[in-house]
TORRO-259246 format. One line per field, with one value per residue (C-alpha): y, z, x. Coordinates in steps of 0.1 Angstrom, whole numbers, padded with zeros to 4 digits. Each point is the difference from the previous one (the first is absolute). Layout:
# TORRO-259246
c2 (Y;...)
c3 (Z;...)
c1 (X;...)
# end
This chain:
# TORRO-259246
c2 (0320;0007;-0022;-0011;-0013;-0018;-0016;-0013;-0013;-0017;-0016;-0013;-0015;-0017;-0014;-0013;-0016;-0016;-0014;-0013;-0017;-0018;-0010;-0013;-0020;-0019;-0002;-0016;-0023;-0014;-0003;-0020;-0021;0013;0011;0029;-0026;-0010;0037;0004;-0030;0014;0033;-0015;0020;-0011;-0006;0028;0024;-0009;0004;0035;0010;-0012;0017;0032;0002;0002;0020;-0020;0009;0001;-0027;-0023;0009;-0010;-0033;-0007;0006;-0023;-0027;0003;-0001;0035;0034;0028;0018;-0030;0002;0037;-0001;0007;-0016;-0032;0021;0024;-0029;-0017;0033;0004;-0036;0005;0033;-0016;-0029;0022;0023;-0030;-0011;0035;0001;-0031)
c3 (0123;-0002;-0022;0032;0015;-0032;-0002;0036;-0008;-0032;0020;0027;-0027;-0017;0034;0008;-0035;0003;0034;-0014;-0029;0023;0023;-0029;-0015;0034;0002;-0034;0005;0031;-0018;-0027;0024;-0018;0012;-0008;-0018;-0022;-0009;-0006;-0024;-0018;-0005;-0008;0029;0032;0033;0013;-0026;0012;0036;-0008;-0016;0030;0025;-0019;-0003;-0038;-0021;-0019;-0036;-0018;-0024;0029;0017;-0032;-0001;0036;-0004;-0030;0019;0028;-0023;0010;-0016;0006;0017;0025;0007;0009;0019;0037;0012;0015;0016;0015;0012;0017;0017;0012;0014;0017;0015;0012;0016;0017;0012;0016;0017;0014;0014;0021)
c1 (-0015;0037;0022;0018;-0033;-0009;0034;-0004;-0035;0013;0029;-0024;-0023;0030;0012;-0035;-0003;0034;-0010;-0033;0018;0025;-0029;-0020;0028;0003;-0038;-0005;0030;-0016;-0034;0017;0021;0030;0034;0023;0021;-0029;-0005;0037;-0001;-0030;0017;0035;0016;0017;-0018;0022;-0015;-0035;0011;0014;-0033;-0021;0023;-0002;0038;-0003;-0023;-0026;-0001;-0034;0011;0007;-0033;-0018;0019;-0007;-0037;0000;0019;-0025;-0030;-0012;-0004;0024;-0029;-0003;0037;-0002;-0033;0005;-0032;0016;0027;-0025;-0023;0030;0009;-0036;0000;0033;-0011;-0032;0019;0025;-0028;-0017;0032;0006;-0035;0007)
# end
């Protein structure tokens, strides 16, 4: 493969992982009945900083990802795992497919 193709694949993987991390932060906050404010307090950052991370408007540093995982009581692997995001997409696609069939 050409370097250009590999770079495009790498970029796509990075984007997918970042999306999974943002999704999982929300997912685990809900499971723990916690808010973005609770997470901000645990990390000693502002709610705005958490909002920027979740919106993707700021780049999440590995250090912060580790701290977020620790605050949520999960591993870094759990934080980056796309399984919940993919399951949610499958469920959404299935529901939309059923609506379109009607």
